[in-house]
N, C-alpha and C positions, 0 to 999 in steps of 0.2 A: 504494500500500500504506500509506503514511504517513497518508493521509486516513482510511482505514478505522479505524486505531487511535485517531485523534482522536475519531471518531464513537463508537467503542466506549467510550472513556474517559468521554465525556459521558453515555452511556447507563448505564454502570456507576455513576457518581455519582448519577444519578436513582434507580437501583434501590436503592442503599444508603440514600439519603435516605427513600425510601418505606418501606423496612423499618424504619428508625429511628422514623419517625412512626407506623407501624403498631404497633410494640412499645409506644411511649409511650401511644397511645390505647387499646390493649387491656389492658395490664397496669397501668400506673401510674395513669392517670386514674380507672378504676373503683375502685381501692384507696382513693384519696383521697375519692371520692364516698361510699364506704361509711362512712368515718370521719366525714364531714360529716353524713350522714344519721343515724348512731347518736348523734352529739353533739347534733343537733337533737332527736332523740327523748328523750334524757336530760333536756335542758333543758325540753322540753314536759311530760314526766312530773313533773319537779320542781315546775314552776309549778302543775300540776294538783293535786299533793299539798298544796302550800302554800295554794291557794285553798279546798280542802275541809277544811283543818285549822282548827278554831275556837279553838285555843290561842294564836294570834298576835294 
């Protein structure tokens, strides 16, 4: 009986780790990627405006 609980504890740890990794990859990473993409778009738009402006 004790051996079963040891095996279950190992499986339970793997399940918790997989859930944590899943939450991080589904919620947190895409949020930061959207911030990076929007920031890159703003920088590109700013350089495009500066290059087409003849006042500089």
